[in-house]
Residue, then its C-alpha position, 0 to 999 in steps of 0.5 A: v514476526a513473519c507475514t503469512d499474508p503477503l501483498r500481491e502485485d495486483d492487490t490495491v491500496g485499500a487491501a494494503l492498508r487492510k493487511m497491515c491493520a489486521h496484522r499490526q504490521w509496518h511493512l508488507p512484502i510484496v510477491c509475484t504470482r509465483g510467490l517470489f519477493v519483489g519488494a516491500l511496502d510500508i506505512a511511509d509509502l502509503s502515506l506519501w501515495l495518499r498525500d499526493r492523491l489529495t493534493l491533486m484532488s485539491v487541485e482539481a476541485a480548484l479548477t472546476 
C-alpha cells in the first residue's frame, strides 16, 4: 500500500505517530519541501527516540 500522506521534514514526532496510526503503517517516507524523498521513519526509530527521552527525563528527575 502506497503512502499518500508522507512526513515532511518539519513534522513533529506526534504528527508521525498520528500518521502511522491513521494509515496503519509501520514505515513512512520523509519528503523535503519540494516533495522529494529524503528518507524514511519507522516505528523502531520512534521507539528509540521515546526510550532516549524517557531515560533523559529520569536522569533529570533524579538530579532535582
